[in-house]
N, C-alpha and C positions, 0 to 999 in steps of 0.2 A: 284192092288186091290182098289176098291172104297169104301170109308167109309162115312156113313152119320152121322153127328154130330149134334144132337139136343142140345139146351141149349148152343150154341157155344159162346154166349156172357156172359155166367155165370162164376162163380168162377172156377169150375173144367174144364169146356169146354175151357176156355181161356188157361189153362195150358196144357190141353191134346192136343190141336191143333198143337203147334210147335213140340211136340214129335211124333205125327203121320206123320207130314211132314218130319221130320228128318229120319223116317224109310222108306220113299218113298211111303207112301200111298197117293192116290188121295182123297182129302177130299171135301165133299159137306156139307156146313154149313147151318143149319136151323135157321132162325131168323124171327121174326114177322116184323121187320123193318130193312132193310139193312143199313140204316143211323145210326143205334145204335150199329152196330157191333163193331166199335171202333178199327179196325185194320189198320195198316199203308198200304199205297198203294202197297208196294212190297209184303206183305203177301197176300193181296187181289188178286194179280195177280196169286198166286199159288193155289187158291181155287175156288170152284164154290159156289155161294150163292143161296139158295132157300128160298124165302120169303113165309112163311106159318104160320098160327095161328091154332094150334091144338084144340083151343076152338071153332073154327068156323066149320060149316058143311064142310066136305071134298070136295075139288075141284081137280080132278085128271088131269086137262088139262096140268099143268106145272110140273108134277112129274118127278124127275130125273130118269134116267134109269141106268141099269147095276150096281146097288148097291149090295155089298156083305154083309157088316156088318153095323149095325146101333147102335149108342149109345143113350140111353134114359136118359137124364139128366135134365128132366123138373120137376119143382115143383112150387107151387103157395102159399107157406107158408107166404111170405112177403106181399102178396097183399090183404089178408083178414083174419079176425079172425074167422068168423062164417062159411063161405062157401068154404074155400080153399079145403076141402076134396072132395066136389062135383066137383069143378073145376078140381082137379087133376084126378078124375075118368073120367070125360068127355074127358080130353086131352088124357088119355091113350086109351080110346075106339076109339077115332078118329085116333090116331096113329096106332092102329091095322088095321083099314080100309085102311090107306095109305100103310102100309107094305104088306097087302094082294094084293093090286094092283101092288106094285113094286116087289113082290116076293123075299123079303129079306130072306137070309138063317139063319142069327144069329142076335139077339138083345142082347146088354149088358146093364143092368140097374143098376145104382148106387142107392142103397136104404139105409135104416138104420137098425141097429141091433134091433131085435124084440123078444128077449128072455125073457124079464120080462113079467109076466102074466098081470100086470097092465099097459098097454100101454097108452101113451098120445094120444090125438086126432091126433096129427101130425104123430106119428108112426103107428097108426091104418090106417091112410090114405096111408102111404107109403106101408104098408102091403097089403092094398086093391089094390093099383096100381100094385103091384107084381102079385097078383092073376089075375088081368085083363090081364096083359101082358102074363101070362102063357096060356091064351086062344087064343093067336095069332097063325098064321100059320107059325111060324119060331121056331128055336131053341133059347131058352132063357137062358142067364147066369145072375144071380143076385149076386151082390157084396153088402154086408150089412156092412156099416161102422158107427162108432160113430162120435165123434168130430174130424174134420179134422183140423190139425195144419198147418197153412201157412198164409202168409200175404194176407189178403183179405177175408179169411174165416169168415163167420158171427160170429160163436162162438168164434173163436180165437180173432177177433177184439173186441168183448165184454170184454174178459179177459184182452186184452191189455189196453183198455180204462180204465177199473176199476183199474188196478194196476198202470197205469201211472198217473192217475189223483187223486187217493185217497190214501194217505199214511195211513189213518185210515179208516176202513170199518165196518159198522154195517151190518152184512150179515144175510140173511134168512137161514132156516135150510136145504134148498136144496143144500147148498154148501158142505154138508156132503155126498151127493149121489156119488156113485162110477161110474166111466166111464173108457173107454179104448181108449184114443186118438191115432190118427194115422197121420203121416206126409203126406202132400200132395204128396211128392215125391214117397212114397210107394203106395198111392192110384193110381197114374198114372202108376206105374209098374204093378199093378194088372189089371188095365183096359186094358192095352196093352197086358199083358201076356196071357189073356184068349181068344184073337182073334183066331177063327178057331180051338180051342182045343175041340175035340169031347168029351173028358172026362169031359168037363165043360158044355156040352149042357144040358139044362133043369135041372139045379141044382142051388141052392142058397148057397152062402158061406159067413161066417163072416170074416171080415178083421179088424185087429186092431194092435196097437203097442204093445211093450212088457210090458208096465206098466199099471197096474190097480190102479187108484188113485182117490181121491175125487176131486171135483171142488175146494175145499179149498186148497188142496195140489197143484193143477194145478196153482192156482194164486200165492201161496208161491214160487213154483219152478220158475215160470215166473219171479217174482221179484228178486229172488236170481240170476238167469241167467243173468238178465239185470244189476245187480250190485246195487240194492237198497233194502230197507226193507219196509214191510207193516205190519200193525197191523190189525188183523181181529177179530171181536167180533160177534159171532153168537147169534141170538135171535130167539125164537120160534114163535113170534107173527106177523111176517111180512107175510101178505096174498099174494097169487099169483098176485092179481091186484096191490098191493102196490109194490111188487117186480118188476113188469113190469114197473110201473112208475119210479122206482129207476133206472132201466136199461135205460129207455128212456131218462131221464134227464141227467144222468151221461155219457152215451155212445152215439155213433153216430147211433145206430140202430133205426128203426122206431118202433112206439108203437105196431103195428100189429105183427111185427116179434118178439118183446120183449115178448108179451103175449104168442105166440106160443112156443118160446124157453123156457120160464119159465115153461110152462106146461110140456115140455119134460124133463127138468132138474130134475124133481122129480122122474124120472124112471131110474133105473140102466141100463147102456149100456155096457155089457161085452160079449166078444166073447164066444161061446160055445166050439169051437175047433180051431185048426190051420191047417185044412185039405188043404186049397188052398195054404197057405204059404209053406207047405211041398211039394205040387205038383209042384209049380213054383220055388222053391228054393230061395224065397225072404227072406232076413234078415231085418226086419223092424227096423228103428232107434228108439232110446229112445225118450221119451217126451222132455227131456232137449235138446237133439241133434236136435230134430225137431224145437224147438224154435230158436236154433242157426242158423239152415238152413234158417228159415223164415227171420231172420235179416241179413244174409249174402247175400241173394238173392235179385236181382232186377228183374223187370218184365221179364216174359218168362223164368224163372229159370236159369238165368245166375248169376254166383257168382263173386262178385267184386274181392275177393282175388285170384281168379284163372282165371282172364279174359284172360290170354294168352292161357290157355288150351281151354277155351270156344271158343275163336275166331280163333285160329290157328289149334289146334290139334283135334278138334271135327270132326266127320264124316259127319256133316251137310253140304249138298252141296250148300246151299244158303248163302247169305251174312248175317252173324249174327249181324253185326253192326246195322242193321235195327231193331233188337229186344231189344237193350239196352235202358231201360227207368229208370228214377228215381222212387223210391218207391212212391206209391200213398197213402198208408194207414198209419194212425197214424202220419202224418207229418204236419208241419207248413210251409207256403210258403210266399215268397215275389216275386211277379211276375211283371216285367216291360216289356213294349213293346215300340219300337221306330222305326219310318220309317227311312230307310237309302237311300240316293241318290246314293251311290256308294257301292254296296255290296262287291266288291272285296277289296276295301280299308278298309271297316269295318272288313272283315275277316282278313286282315293283322294286323289290330289293335288288334283283339282278339288273334291272334297267337303270338303277341308280348307282351302280358300282363305279369305282374310280373317281378321279377328280377330288373335290373337297370331301366327298363321302368316304373315300378310301376303299380298301379292299377287304373290310370286315374282320380282318385278323392280322396281327403282326405288322401294323402300319410302319413301325420303325424299320422293319426288315425290308419292306417294299421301298422305303425311302433310301435305304443304303444301296439297294439294287439299282435304283434310279441314278444315284450319284456315281456308282461304278460305271453305269452305262454311258453317262456323259463323259467320264474320264477317258473311256475308250472310243469316243467319237459318236456315241449313240444319241437318241433323242431324249433319254431320261424321262422323268415324270412331268416335265415342265409344260407339256401340251395340254394336260388336263382333259376336259371335255366341254363341248359347246353348250350343252343343256344339262341341268341337274338330274333330270329323270326321263329324257327322251333320247333315243338312239336311232340312227338311220344307217342303212348299208353304206359303207365307205367312210363313216365318221372315224376320226382319231380319238383314241381313249387312252390317255397316258402314253405308255410305250406299246400300245396295241392298236390294231386297225380292225374295225367292225366289218366282218365279211358277210354276216347274215344277222339281221335283227328282225325276227319273225315272232312278234308278240302273240299273234293269233294262235300259232302252233307252239308257243312257249319254248322258243329256242333262240339262243344267242351264241354266235360263233365268232371268236376273235383270233386274229393272226398277229404274232409278235413282230414288232419292228425294232426291238432292242438288239444290241450287239450280242450274237450268240454263235457258238460253233455248230450251227444247224438251224432248223426251222421249228417253230413252236406254235401250237394252237391251244386255245382254251375254250371249252364248250360248256354251256349250261343248258339243260333241257329238262322239262317236267313231263313225264309220260301220263298216260290215261289213268294210272293207278296212284297218281299224286306222289310219285317218287322223283326226287330231284337227282339228276345225273350231272356230276361235275367231272369233266375229263380233261386232263392236261396231257397233250401229246407232243412229243419231241422227236424230230427226225435228225439224228446226229450226223455231223459231217466229219467222217474219219474217226480214228481212235480217240482224238482229243474231245470230240463231241460226246462220246460215250463216257469218258472220264469226267467230263463236266456234269453230265446227268447224275452219275452215281455219287459224285461229291456233293451234289445238292440234295440228295435224298433226305438227310436229317432235317433240313429246313423245310422241304416239301411236306414232310410228315406233320409238322406243327402247323404250317401255313394253310395247307389244303384242308386238313381236318377242321381247323378252327373256322375257315372261311365258309365251308358248306353248312356247318352247324348254325352259324350266325345268319346266313342267308335264309335258311329254312325257318328261322324263328318268326312268328307272327308279331 
């Protein structure tokens, strides 16, 4: 079966793609610019890419053929404050023209919950797009969701930024609005579960998690789950525009997206029923569990703590090592690059790191860090390594754990098991141009995690610079 995936480089599309491939579907990814798809070469070999902009007049000359099901995951909310609704309507109308030409049998649209009579402009636009899609010459299935919880989701990243950066918050009254968040894992289950189900044709369904909570409770539960405290003081005088500026300056969101999100956060987003949940037999996870999943998962929905199951026991017929990536969101990074003359020798240096060999620079500083780790109840450097020059997935390496040891593809990924106010990864990779990439990634836990990272920057400057230079030496 061939599946058309619009919005393939968006938040949901990126997570839906590997699941579709895992189930054996042939996927055609729609993008405006194939250079921005951002997939590794191995994944690109498994898909077909169709460059198309649904805001332009349709051009049917390069339409893919024999498509059975299409996903509509297009929105323009982050690109405009005033005109995004017109843009979304235009894209939906042009999409219908393409689908008529391609004779698609089913379209699946991920929309938003629209049960409150006082809808925001954003939700009115989503509802209008739904009505436009119902006018297409195909069977339509609409899934209406509220806040999607997962690393990379716009709403979730705003909550993460606010809680991680502000131990004390002066909040607007919209934080008392009720919502029904849903884990990205469950959204993907619903999106795949309705494929070719005749009892889902030409119907709209609400999908949500089991918890109906306020935005304030969402932030409080986030902080509790992450292991720190926040103080929130609500005030009634913060205008929507002031709220938008607040989100813009504190978080990583754009001002346009902040304006549109604040407008939507004043509206209750609660499911009217559990019809589709009962039809598909899906048991959605709680909001707290969704947060835990978001922090356990690395890109493409692989879980660090169960890497053996993901890489060995899964039914996915492709090489899952190509999907393992360090988290991108809410992280601080130290990135170093160095040209290597002998990549084989550099790989041997990387595979010999730690233990008696040491860390190639500032050994005394590593030893001090190990002693401090033991003082605070960590593992320190006492574990060493089992072999002087061989590493396997899951091996302990001083106070690191080997997540991926892929010598053939010249990549080593380590996860820190030392005591830290956050989570840390250390990656070594040599690309096709013989450039060694050394990337230290830290996902801080609250304001103290950020203070820890910045206090360590002087040491990182010397340690990481010296380490990559010595690793690169033949």
